[in-house]
Backbone bond lengths (Angstrom), bond angles and torsions (degrees), N, CA, C in turn:
res aa  C-N    CA-C-N  psi(-1)  N-CA   C-N-CA  omega(-1)  CA-C   N-CA-C  phi
1 X - - - 1.472 - - 1.528 109.60 -
2 X 1.328 117.08 131.31 1.460 120.36 -178.21 1.516 110.08 -75.43
3 X 1.333 114.89 158.00 1.458 119.62 178.77 1.530 110.03 -63.18
4 X 1.325 114.87 140.23 1.462 120.30 177.39 1.519 112.00 -88.95
5 X 1.332 116.19 -19.41 1.460 120.95 -177.28 1.523 110.61 -118.44
6 X 1.318 117.64 150.69 1.463 120.52 179.22 1.522 111.17 -69.92
7 X 1.303 115.63 156.96 1.467 120.81 174.67 1.529 107.49 -85.14
8 X 1.304 114.98 102.28 1.466 121.58 -176.58 1.518 107.65 -115.28
9 X 1.313 116.81 116.91 1.466 120.37 -173.03 1.526 113.50 -113.87
10 X 1.316 117.25 2.74 1.467 119.71 179.69 1.522 109.17 -153.18
11 X 1.316 115.07 162.28 1.462 119.68 177.97 1.525 110.50 -64.44
12 X 1.330 117.23 -37.34 1.465 119.41 179.07 1.525 110.91 -65.10
13 X 1.343 117.36 -37.93 1.468 120.50 174.91 1.525 110.65 -60.40
14 X 1.321 115.15 -44.89 1.465 120.24 -178.52 1.523 110.92 -62.06
15 X 1.307 117.03 -45.56 1.462 120.14 -179.47 1.532 111.19 -63.52
16 X 1.319 115.62 -31.96 1.461 119.49 -179.21 1.525 111.39 -67.22
17 X 1.329 117.61 -37.13 1.467 120.63 -175.76 1.529 112.92 -101.70
18 X 1.319 117.21 -5.02 1.470 121.20 -173.90 1.529 112.81 -52.84
19 X 1.304 117.43 -43.68 1.457 120.72 -173.47 1.510 115.42 -79.85
20 X 1.329 118.66 -6.06 1.468 122.10 -176.70 1.526 109.86 -88.24
21 X 1.311 117.26 96.84 1.464 121.15 -175.18 1.523 112.58 -64.57
22 X 1.324 118.12 -28.10 1.465 120.22 179.86 1.525 111.44 -62.73
23 X 1.317 116.46 -29.71 1.463 120.48 179.45 1.522 110.83 -68.87
24 X 1.327 117.30 -37.37 1.463 121.51 -172.69 1.524 113.71 -91.39
25 X 1.309 116.59 -21.70 1.461 120.32 -173.62 1.532 114.11 -56.41
26 X 1.347 120.72 -44.29 1.473 119.07 -178.38 1.526 113.29 -59.25
27 X 1.326 117.94 -44.95 1.467 120.39 -178.90 1.524 110.90 -68.70
28 X 1.317 116.71 -41.55 1.463 120.39 179.75 1.524 110.54 -61.05
29 X 1.327 117.30 -42.87 1.461 119.78 -178.28 1.524 111.85 -75.35
30 X 1.317 117.68 -23.12 1.467 119.99 170.66 1.525 109.90 -67.72
31 X 1.322 117.10 -43.43 1.467 120.48 176.00 1.530 109.91 -61.04
32 X 1.333 116.35 -43.91 1.465 119.94 179.45 1.526 111.09 -59.44
33 X 1.330 116.47 -41.58 1.467 119.90 179.42 1.525 110.96 -64.75
34 X 1.318 117.31 -39.92 1.467 121.15 178.47 1.525 111.32 -56.05
35 X 1.324 115.55 -36.61 1.459 120.21 -171.71 1.530 112.85 -108.09
36 X 1.328 115.27 14.28 1.455 119.95 173.01 1.511 115.35 68.58
37 X 1.330 116.75 32.19 1.463 119.87 179.77 1.525 109.29 -89.08
38 X 1.325 117.89 123.17 1.463 120.31 -176.58 1.521 112.53 -82.38
39 X 1.323 115.31 162.17 1.450 120.91 171.06 1.516 114.37 81.55
40 X 1.317 114.38 -171.17 1.458 123.05 -179.36 1.521 109.23 -105.50
41 X 1.319 115.73 131.74 1.454 119.73 -178.96 1.517 112.81 -72.52
42 X 1.320 115.40 149.86 1.464 122.27 177.35 1.521 108.27 -110.82
43 X 1.324 116.47 123.62 1.463 121.66 -178.15 1.524 110.51 -65.58
44 X 1.333 115.39 134.89 1.459 122.88 173.45 1.527 106.63 -106.31
45 X 1.312 117.58 124.49 1.465 119.54 -165.31 1.521 115.00 -94.32
46 X 1.338 119.15 -14.59 1.459 119.47 178.82 1.523 110.20 -76.61
47 X 1.329 116.21 149.11 1.455 120.15 175.00 1.512 113.09 102.77
48 X 1.331 115.23 177.92 1.463 122.29 -174.99 1.518 113.19 -101.43
49 X 1.329 117.62 -16.22 1.458 121.41 -177.55 1.526 109.92 -108.43
50 X 1.316 116.52 176.28 1.457 121.93 -174.95 1.524 108.62 -91.46
51 X 1.318 116.49 116.52 1.463 121.18 -174.15 1.527 109.60 -127.16
52 X 1.347 114.76 130.12 1.460 121.60 175.61 1.524 109.02 -127.69
53 X 1.319 114.69 147.29 1.468 120.59 177.24 1.521 110.43 -109.33
54 X 1.324 116.10 130.60 1.458 123.44 173.09 1.532 107.39 -118.63
55 X 1.319 116.85 88.20 1.456 119.56 -177.29 1.515 111.08 63.96
56 X 1.323 116.30 -116.43 1.464 121.24 -179.51 1.523 112.70 -95.90
57 X 1.336 116.71 16.05 1.465 121.35 -176.98 1.528 109.43 -125.14
58 X 1.324 115.36 141.35 1.462 123.03 177.90 1.525 109.30 -112.69
59 X 1.333 115.92 136.66 1.465 122.01 169.18 1.523 107.09 -112.18
60 X 1.321 116.31 122.53 1.467 121.72 -178.76 1.516 108.64 -119.35
61 X 1.330 115.62 118.30 1.462 123.40 -178.00 1.526 108.25 -105.01
62 X 1.330 116.32 128.49 1.467 121.46 -172.25 1.529 110.98 -105.46
63 X 1.321 115.01 131.51 1.464 121.32 174.29 1.529 108.62 -60.29
64 X 1.343 118.85 124.25 1.473 120.28 -173.97 1.524 114.85 -58.38
65 X 1.346 118.17 -29.13 1.460 118.86 179.05 1.526 111.87 -69.88
66 X 1.337 116.33 -13.46 1.466 122.20 174.39 1.526 109.66 -113.57
67 X 1.320 115.47 41.24 1.469 120.66 -177.67 1.521 111.80 -57.19
68 X 1.323 117.33 -32.40 1.459 120.48 -178.73 1.530 111.23 -59.21
69 X 1.333 117.41 -32.12 1.468 119.92 176.65 1.527 110.38 -60.45
70 X 1.333 115.48 -44.02 1.473 120.31 178.65 1.520 110.66 -64.35
71 X 1.320 116.16 -48.08 1.465 119.92 -176.44 1.524 110.86 -60.29
72 X 1.332 115.67 -46.29 1.463 120.22 -177.30 1.527 110.99 -69.52
73 X 1.330 116.89 -44.34 1.466 118.37 -178.01 1.528 111.28 -63.60
74 X 1.306 117.19 -38.80 1.467 120.13 178.71 1.528 110.53 -61.57
75 X 1.331 116.78 -47.45 1.469 120.68 178.61 1.526 110.31 -60.43
76 X 1.327 116.17 -45.25 1.462 120.66 -176.19 1.524 111.68 -63.10
77 X 1.328 116.82 -48.15 1.460 119.63 -176.30 1.523 112.04 -67.73
78 X 1.315 116.91 -31.81 1.462 119.44 177.04 1.528 111.46 -70.31
79 X 1.330 116.78 -22.89 1.469 120.78 -177.75 1.518 113.00 -87.52
80 X 1.335 116.87 -25.44 1.461 121.03 -172.54 1.523 110.96 -77.64
81 X 1.323 115.36 138.45 1.465 120.68 171.76 1.520 108.17 -146.24
82 X 1.322 116.13 150.59 1.454 120.41 177.51 1.509 115.03 77.66
83 X 1.334 117.25 11.01 1.458 122.01 177.95 1.526 109.26 -126.73
84 X 1.337 118.01 151.76 1.466 120.67 -179.48 1.527 112.03 -78.88
85 X 1.317 115.60 66.81 1.467 122.67 179.87 1.528 108.57 -115.68
86 X 1.328 118.50 162.06 1.465 120.10 179.80 1.527 112.56 -59.82
87 X 1.332 115.08 145.80 1.457 121.96 174.80 1.527 108.06 -106.35
88 X 1.319 116.96 127.80 1.460 120.89 -178.69 1.527 110.11 -76.23
89 X 1.338 115.23 128.49 1.463 121.42 174.85 1.529 111.78 -98.37
90 X 1.336 115.66 -35.57 1.468 119.60 -177.13 1.517 108.65 -161.76
91 X 1.330 115.80 161.67 1.462 121.10 172.72 1.515 108.19 -142.85
92 X 1.320 115.70 165.49 1.458 119.75 -179.42 1.510 110.36 175.89
93 X 1.338 115.35 -163.61 1.463 120.14 176.45 1.513 109.13 -146.36
94 X 1.319 115.21 152.04 1.446 121.87 176.90 1.520 107.79 -135.39
95 X 1.321 115.61 117.89 1.466 122.14 -178.21 1.524 111.70 51.74
96 X 1.326 115.59 39.15 1.457 120.95 176.50 1.510 115.12 85.42
97 X 1.316 117.65 -1.17 1.462 121.80 177.96 1.532 108.50 -99.53
98 X 1.327 119.15 118.77 1.466 120.55 178.82 1.529 110.97 -74.36
99 X 1.321 115.07 154.72 1.461 119.35 178.03 1.522 110.66 -146.98
100 X 1.325 114.87 159.75 1.458 123.38 171.09 1.519 108.89 -123.54
101 X 1.321 115.46 141.28 1.462 122.62 169.53 1.524 105.98 -110.21
102 X 1.312 117.39 122.33 1.465 119.84 -171.91 1.522 111.11 -148.30
103 X 1.315 115.36 169.35 1.461 120.68 -178.13 1.524 111.11 -70.86
104 X 1.321 114.55 145.24 1.458 120.47 172.71 1.523 108.96 -79.51
105 X 1.323 116.55 133.67 1.463 121.69 177.68 1.528 107.89 -99.97
106 X 1.333 118.06 124.10 1.467 119.87 -176.00 1.523 112.36 -71.75
107 X 1.328 114.43 159.94 1.453 120.48 176.85 1.511 112.14 122.55
108 X 1.321 115.45 170.79 1.461 121.67 177.11 1.520 108.50 -110.78
109 X 1.337 117.78 143.36 1.464 119.00 176.47 1.528 110.62 -57.14
110 X 1.309 116.20 137.18 1.464 120.56 -177.83 1.521 112.23 -55.03
111 X 1.338 116.99 -31.30 1.455 120.63 -178.07 1.527 111.66 -59.46
112 X 1.335 117.31 -27.51 1.461 120.64 -176.20 1.525 113.18 -77.27
113 X 1.321 117.52 -20.92 1.469 119.07 -174.19 1.524 113.93 -128.31
114 X 1.334 117.71 -9.84 1.461 120.38 -168.58 1.519 112.78 -54.16
115 X 1.331 117.76 -47.22 1.469 121.17 -174.94 1.528 112.31 -74.18
116 X 1.322 117.80 -10.87 1.465 120.38 177.35 1.523 112.07 -92.21
117 X 1.321 117.77 -9.88 1.458 121.54 -176.63 1.522 111.07 -79.79
118 X 1.305 115.91 152.99 1.461 120.40 175.72 1.521 109.87 -69.79
119 X 1.323 116.07 160.50 1.456 119.67 176.37 1.511 111.81 -58.71
120 X 1.324 116.76 -37.06 1.465 120.92 178.81 1.523 110.93 -63.63
121 X 1.345 116.64 -41.91 1.465 120.15 178.31 1.523 111.07 -64.88
122 X 1.336 117.06 -40.98 1.460 119.77 -178.81 1.529 110.88 -64.77
123 X 1.321 116.82 -39.72 1.466 120.14 177.04 1.525 110.08 -64.04
124 X 1.331 116.63 -42.50 1.465 120.71 179.23 1.520 111.42 -61.88
125 X 1.334 116.69 -44.55 1.463 119.76 -178.47 1.522 110.51 -68.15
126 X 1.332 117.26 -38.64 1.468 119.50 177.20 1.522 110.39 -59.43
127 X 1.322 116.73 -41.41 1.470 120.48 177.23 1.526 109.86 -62.02
128 X 1.336 116.67 -41.46 1.467 120.78 177.89 1.527 111.60 -64.76
129 X 1.332 116.73 -38.32 1.467 119.59 177.48 1.522 109.55 -61.02
130 X 1.332 116.32 -43.91 1.461 119.59 177.05 1.515 111.83 -59.22
131 X 1.335 117.32 -44.51 1.463 121.10 178.47 1.522 111.18 -62.15
132 X 1.329 116.16 -41.86 1.465 120.73 -179.12 1.521 110.94 -66.90
133 X 1.331 116.75 -40.48 1.461 120.09 176.01 1.520 111.01 -59.90
134 X 1.321 116.04 -41.48 1.465 119.93 179.87 1.527 110.70 -60.02
135 X 1.338 116.77 -44.49 1.464 120.81 178.01 1.525 110.87 -64.04
136 X 1.328 116.37 -42.77 1.465 120.02 178.22 1.518 110.64 -59.51
137 X 1.312 117.00 -42.56 1.463 121.51 -177.32 1.527 112.64 -70.17
138 X 1.316 116.92 -11.78 1.460 120.74 176.04 1.526 112.52 -90.36
139 X 1.334 116.89 -0.94 1.463 121.35 178.04 1.526 110.26 -62.58
140 X 1.316 116.31 136.38 1.469 120.03 175.33 1.518 109.32 -59.70
141 X 1.323 116.42 140.24 1.461 120.91 -174.42 1.526 110.11 -78.65
142 X 1.340 117.43 116.72 1.462 119.93 -179.60 1.519 111.86 -83.10
143 X 1.312 116.40 154.06 1.457 120.65 172.34 1.524 109.24 -68.31
144 X 1.319 115.65 142.60 1.456 120.08 172.89 1.505 115.72 104.41
145 X 1.340 118.25 -19.16 1.462 118.44 175.17 1.522 109.67 -72.44
146 X 1.339 117.93 145.19 1.466 119.39 175.77 1.525 110.58 -53.99
147 X 1.315 116.08 128.22 1.468 120.65 -175.68 1.522 112.32 -129.27
148 X 1.328 116.52 13.64 1.464 121.68 -178.51 1.526 110.05 -84.83
149 X 1.322 116.63 56.46 1.456 120.82 -169.71 1.518 113.17 -61.94
150 X 1.303 118.22 -44.64 1.464 120.28 -174.52 1.532 111.14 -64.29
151 X 1.321 117.59 -41.30 1.464 119.08 177.55 1.527 110.57 -70.70
152 X 1.331 116.74 -35.49 1.464 120.74 178.18 1.525 110.63 -61.85
153 X 1.332 116.69 -49.80 1.459 119.44 -175.51 1.530 110.80 -71.58
154 X 1.322 117.82 -31.29 1.468 120.34 175.71 1.525 110.14 -63.82
155 X 1.324 116.34 -41.94 1.463 119.51 178.11 1.528 110.82 -63.80
156 X 1.341 116.85 -39.99 1.458 119.58 178.59 1.533 110.66 -62.05
157 X 1.321 116.99 -40.53 1.468 120.56 179.09 1.525 110.20 -66.78
158 X 1.326 116.66 -46.63 1.461 120.95 -177.46 1.529 111.75 -62.75
159 X 1.320 117.15 -32.47 1.465 120.96 -174.87 1.526 113.20 -100.06
160 X 1.315 117.19 0.04 1.465 120.12 -171.12 1.527 112.78 -56.25
161 X 1.314 116.95 -47.31 1.465 119.43 -174.68 1.527 111.35 -64.03
162 X 1.328 116.80 -46.40 1.462 119.71 179.89 1.526 111.22 -70.97
163 X 1.325 116.85 -36.83 1.466 120.70 -179.35 1.526 111.44 -61.11
164 X 1.312 116.89 -45.07 1.466 119.96 -175.40 1.522 112.25 -76.44
165 X 1.340 118.15 -24.86 1.457 122.39 173.53 1.535 111.85 49.35
166 X 1.320 115.42 41.83 1.465 120.35 -176.51 1.526 110.28 -100.24
167 X 1.333 117.37 150.88 1.470 120.55 178.95 1.521 110.95 -76.80
168 X 1.323 115.84 173.84 1.464 120.08 170.72 1.537 108.96 -70.11
169 X 1.316 118.94 149.65 1.476 127.06 6.60 1.526 114.49 -85.19
170 X 1.327 115.60 9.42 1.467 119.33 -174.13 1.517 112.82 -68.48
171 X 1.330 116.54 -38.57 1.473 118.78 -177.77 1.527 110.50 -62.31
172 X 1.307 115.78 -43.71 1.464 119.49 179.16 1.526 110.61 -65.23
173 X 1.329 116.66 -38.69 1.466 120.63 178.41 1.529 111.08 -62.98
174 X 1.324 116.82 -42.00 1.469 120.49 177.29 1.522 110.18 -59.09
175 X 1.339 116.00 -46.26 1.468 119.64 179.18 1.528 110.66 -59.17
176 X 1.318 116.37 -44.88 1.466 120.12 -179.09 1.525 111.56 -64.09
177 X 1.313 116.84 -43.02 1.466 120.82 -177.65 1.525 112.25 -63.83
178 X 1.322 116.50 -36.38 1.463 120.24 -172.53 1.526 113.63 -102.68
179 X 1.335 117.28 -0.40 1.468 120.16 -176.00 1.519 112.07 -58.61
180 X 1.299 117.18 -40.96 1.467 120.85 -179.91 1.532 109.24 -127.09
181 X 1.329 115.06 49.62 1.465 120.25 -178.01 1.525 110.53 -64.53
182 X 1.317 115.16 130.19 1.464 121.42 176.43 1.524 108.41 -133.76
183 X 1.319 115.77 130.82 1.460 119.00 177.61 1.527 110.29 -81.83
184 X 1.330 117.88 133.70 1.466 119.29 172.68 1.528 109.81 -58.48
185 X 1.300 116.18 145.94 1.461 119.97 -178.11 1.525 110.02 -74.35
186 X 1.308 115.40 106.83 1.462 122.82 177.32 1.520 107.72 -145.92
187 X 1.323 116.54 149.52 1.458 119.95 178.31 1.522 109.86 -65.71
188 X 1.334 115.61 143.11 1.454 119.75 175.81 1.523 109.82 -72.55
189 X 1.333 115.31 146.09 1.460 121.11 -171.09 1.528 110.30 -135.31
190 X 1.305 114.69 175.48 1.461 123.77 174.20 1.529 107.55 -73.82
191 X 1.336 117.43 118.48 1.462 122.71 -178.77 1.523 110.93 -111.14
192 X 1.325 116.34 142.94 1.462 120.57 168.81 1.519 110.50 -80.53
193 X 1.324 117.17 -42.14 1.476 125.53 175.51 1.523 114.95 77.77
194 X 1.340 118.64 -3.52 1.463 118.01 -177.29 1.531 110.72 -151.57
195 X 1.323 116.73 54.95 1.469 121.46 -176.58 1.523 110.69 -84.14
196 X 1.323 115.64 61.92 1.458 122.09 -178.51 1.527 110.46 -84.33
197 X 1.333 115.74 -179.93 1.464 121.51 -174.80 1.527 113.62 -66.37
198 X 1.328 118.27 -20.27 1.463 119.57 179.60 1.524 112.63 -95.66
199 X 1.326 117.73 -1.59 1.461 120.74 -178.93 1.524 113.21 -108.74
200 X 1.319 117.30 -5.36 1.461 121.40 173.25 1.526 107.75 -112.40
201 X 1.331 115.95 126.61 1.459 122.45 -176.57 1.526 109.65 -103.22
202 X 1.333 114.96 142.11 1.459 121.78 -177.63 1.525 110.39 -122.20
203 X 1.326 115.55 149.48 1.460 122.11 173.97 1.520 108.75 -133.34
204 X 1.342 115.02 149.62 1.462 120.84 -179.88 1.520 109.99 -115.61
205 X 1.310 116.20 134.13 1.461 121.69 177.49 1.523 108.88 -147.89
206 X 1.320 115.46 126.09 1.455 119.70 179.01 1.508 113.71 60.49
207 X 1.332 115.98 30.73 1.454 120.44 179.35 1.511 114.89 82.10
208 X 1.332 117.42 4.86 1.467 120.67 -179.11 1.521 109.52 -118.37
209 X 1.327 115.59 132.09 1.455 122.00 178.45 1.528 109.81 -95.26
210 X 1.324 114.98 136.02 1.461 120.47 178.37 1.522 109.75 -137.47
211 X 1.320 115.92 159.84 1.461 121.07 174.34 1.522 108.97 -72.90
212 X 1.328 116.18 126.44 1.464 120.33 178.52 1.519 112.81 -110.56
213 X 1.336 117.58 -9.59 1.452 117.66 179.41 1.513 113.94 -176.62
214 X 1.322 114.30 160.36 1.465 123.49 171.14 1.517 106.77 -126.54
215 X 1.315 116.90 131.69 1.456 120.87 179.17 1.523 109.79 -128.31
216 X 1.309 115.02 162.85 1.468 124.74 175.66 1.525 112.04 71.92
217 X 1.326 114.02 95.69 1.464 121.49 179.06 1.535 111.46 -116.19
218 X 1.329 116.52 24.85 1.456 120.06 -177.18 1.512 114.86 -69.58
219 X 1.338 117.63 -13.42 1.465 121.43 178.81 1.521 112.22 -109.20
220 X 1.327 117.26 11.95 1.466 120.83 -176.97 1.527 111.17 -60.27
221 X 1.306 115.64 149.12 1.457 121.77 176.85 1.520 108.42 -160.63
222 X 1.300 116.33 176.86 1.457 122.60 175.83 1.521 107.86 -103.66
223 X 1.330 116.80 129.44 1.454 118.48 -178.03 1.516 112.59 -176.07
224 X 1.322 115.64 -163.35 1.465 122.12 -174.96 1.531 110.55 -73.00
225 X 1.341 118.41 134.74 1.468 121.10 -176.93 1.523 114.47 -54.86
226 X 1.325 118.11 -33.00 1.463 120.35 -174.99 1.532 112.31 -62.64
227 X 1.315 117.53 -24.51 1.467 119.57 -176.94 1.527 111.34 -61.05
228 X 1.337 117.67 -34.16 1.462 120.05 -178.48 1.521 113.08 -72.72
229 X 1.326 117.91 -9.98 1.461 120.11 178.14 1.525 111.89 -79.83
230 X 1.322 117.81 -18.47 1.467 120.22 -170.54 1.522 111.59 -61.09
231 X 1.329 117.31 -53.47 1.467 120.08 -176.38 1.526 112.29 -62.52
232 X 1.347 120.01 -46.22 1.468 117.85 177.12 1.527 113.51 -61.10
233 X 1.329 117.54 -38.88 1.463 119.33 179.24 1.525 111.04 -63.33
234 X 1.326 116.67 -41.11 1.464 120.44 -176.96 1.526 112.29 -77.69
235 X 1.325 117.19 -38.92 1.465 120.55 -171.20 1.523 114.02 -94.80
236 X 1.318 118.12 -26.39 1.460 120.77 -177.55 1.528 112.75 -109.96
237 X 1.315 116.44 -41.60 1.458 120.11 -164.18 1.519 114.65 -100.09
238 X 1.326 118.91 -16.96 1.458 119.60 -171.89 1.525 110.64 -58.99
239 X 1.316 116.11 130.44 1.455 122.30 -178.95 1.510 113.82 89.16
240 X 1.329 116.85 -4.49 1.471 122.01 179.65 1.525 108.71 -133.19
241 X 1.320 117.69 83.56 1.465 120.84 -176.09 1.523 114.18 -54.26
242 X 1.338 117.82 -32.78 1.466 119.23 -179.97 1.526 111.22 -68.40
243 X 1.328 116.79 -28.89 1.470 120.29 175.10 1.527 109.34 -70.02
244 X 1.334 116.99 -42.55 1.471 120.74 176.53 1.522 110.73 -57.00
245 X 1.315 115.78 -46.35 1.465 119.95 -176.21 1.524 111.51 -70.16
246 X 1.341 117.21 -33.46 1.465 120.25 176.40 1.524 110.64 -64.39
247 X 1.333 116.59 -37.00 1.463 121.01 176.73 1.524 110.37 -59.26
248 X 1.329 116.16 -47.17 1.469 120.53 179.80 1.524 111.30 -63.39
249 X 1.318 115.96 -44.87 1.469 119.28 -177.57 1.526 110.84 -65.44
250 X 1.336 116.87 -38.20 1.454 119.59 177.92 1.515 112.11 -61.24
251 X 1.323 115.25 -34.28 1.467 120.16 179.30 1.523 111.48 -75.07
252 X 1.329 115.30 -26.15 1.462 119.55 -177.25 1.508 113.51 105.69
253 X 1.341 116.99 14.18 1.457 121.43 177.87 1.522 110.26 -91.33
254 X 1.310 116.44 143.38 1.457 120.27 171.89 1.523 109.02 -76.41
255 X 1.320 116.17 140.23 1.463 121.08 179.28 1.522 107.92 -84.74
256 X 1.320 115.60 86.40 1.461 121.63 -178.68 1.521 110.08 -118.92
257 X 1.330 115.56 162.92 1.459 120.35 177.74 1.515 113.30 -55.15
258 X 1.348 119.14 -50.08 1.469 119.91 -179.88 1.524 113.54 -60.25
259 X 1.334 117.67 -38.48 1.466 120.31 178.92 1.521 110.03 -65.56
260 X 1.315 117.60 -47.07 1.462 120.71 -179.45 1.526 111.26 -64.98
261 X 1.318 117.07 -39.28 1.467 120.40 178.58 1.519 110.84 -63.47
262 X 1.326 116.74 -43.12 1.456 120.38 -179.92 1.526 111.03 -65.17
263 X 1.334 117.36 -43.35 1.460 120.41 179.88 1.523 111.48 -66.23
264 X 1.319 117.86 -32.32 1.464 120.71 175.34 1.522 110.39 -61.54
265 X 1.316 117.22 -41.98 1.467 120.84 177.47 1.527 110.45 -63.69
266 X 1.321 117.06 -41.46 1.467 119.82 179.37 1.523 111.75 -61.74
267 X 1.332 116.79 -29.78 1.461 119.59 178.85 1.527 112.34 -61.10
268 X 1.324 117.22 -15.63 1.466 121.37 179.03 1.518 112.32 -94.61
269 X 1.330 117.71 3.38 1.464 120.65 -171.20 1.521 114.03 -116.07
270 X 1.332 118.36 4.62 1.462 118.70 -176.76 1.519 111.10 -68.33
271 X 1.327 115.10 144.01 1.462 120.83 -174.67 1.520 112.40 -67.35
272 X 1.330 117.91 -29.31 1.465 120.33 -171.97 1.523 113.22 -110.06
273 X 1.324 117.87 -46.81 1.453 119.92 -175.03 1.520 112.72 -65.08
274 X 1.347 115.75 136.07 1.465 121.15 177.77 1.522 109.46 -113.98
275 X 1.313 115.81 136.98 1.458 120.54 179.31 1.525 110.92 -61.76
276 X 1.333 117.55 -37.25 1.469 119.50 179.48 1.532 110.43 -58.96
277 X 1.331 117.27 -44.75 1.466 120.37 178.50 1.525 110.90 -64.06
278 X 1.323 115.76 -38.86 1.464 120.64 179.30 1.526 110.36 -62.83
279 X 1.331 116.64 -42.26 1.463 120.81 -179.65 1.520 111.36 -68.50
280 X 1.342 116.61 -28.16 1.461 119.78 174.92 1.531 111.09 -71.02
281 X 1.330 115.95 -29.99 1.466 121.26 -178.21 1.530 111.67 -80.56
282 X 1.318 115.95 -38.77 1.464 121.59 -178.92 1.530 109.05 -120.83
283 X 1.316 115.97 143.89 1.462 118.42 172.09 1.521 107.66 -83.86
284 X 1.319 116.01 113.87 1.463 121.55 179.43 1.518 107.05 -126.73
285 X 1.311 116.80 118.11 1.462 120.77 -173.25 1.520 112.56 -66.16
286 X 1.330 116.99 -42.34 1.457 120.55 -174.46 1.528 108.62 -164.89
287 X 1.338 117.42 172.25 1.470 119.87 -178.65 1.524 113.88 -56.57
288 X 1.331 117.20 -35.68 1.464 119.29 179.51 1.529 110.75 -61.76
289 X 1.338 116.16 -39.96 1.466 120.34 178.39 1.526 110.90 -67.94
290 X 1.330 116.74 -34.63 1.469 121.29 177.00 1.524 110.57 -60.71
291 X 1.321 116.13 -48.38 1.469 120.89 -178.89 1.522 110.42 -65.54
292 X 1.321 116.46 -39.96 1.468 119.73 -180.00 1.525 111.11 -64.98
293 X 1.348 117.00 -36.80 1.464 120.10 179.08 1.523 111.94 -67.77
294 X 1.324 116.50 -27.21 1.465 120.23 177.19 1.521 112.28 -79.01
295 X 1.328 116.58 -44.62 1.466 119.99 -166.40 1.519 114.96 -121.39
296 X 1.329 117.89 -11.39 1.454 119.96 -177.03 1.519 111.48 101.14
297 X 1.305 116.39 168.39 1.464 121.62 -175.98 1.525 111.02 -62.66
298 X 1.329 114.27 135.39 1.458 120.33 174.86 1.504 115.79 78.60
299 X 1.351 118.67 9.54 1.467 120.34 -178.00 1.513 108.81 -133.42
300 X 1.378 118.47 147.66 1.458 124.81 -8.65 1.517 109.40 -78.81
């Protein structure tokens, strides 16, 4: 029997073949046959792993060099309850590639509709994101999620300047912001760590948009609640201070100077987002303008 999956020995190899659905279809449909999924799968193109939809069921195939994504997402999804997240039906491996079979979560990625929504809708959804984050953070902490928070955040601080690769005056501002970084005293919680526009799903009914799902928990870990605010602030709220504040209020935080100042510092600590890329996406004159776009004039 011939191999169903390509021989991929590096991340660059994987990225080269990632978009070719013909390469992945045989293995995906073998998994579907194993688990009695009817019909032909439809490729879902967002994300880093290979995802196909079979009606109300998703098959997600994980690149073995990113096995930790599979391990963490499996633990996370098995721990979550009471939230519109995928439910695992089965797991396994095919030719050394791990996979999950799970429920399809309805809705469209926020990235597809966000800029078409009214300001009122965006404020409403930001409030809902805050509420959803609060529920997520109340999840009982499962064994096996990365919990080395202090070493993780220390590494983020130590690498912040080089990671962001931003010109002056930004480099100096980063140094100033993180020179005496202190985390507010809060219990560590279950974090998603990547609540970007493609991981929150929205549905519209009767003219009202609501959150219908959260997907992709491959970066979940245990840590400080403020870390989960970074992606929504950068991807949903930037340039709309009322959206930022609705996010905080939905979570149950008071919109105070110290809270906004602390969250601004956290925006420099995300594992993936780079300030240089952000500055390429938005025209931001200087750090003062960055803070004003997040929180409004004179804050924090």
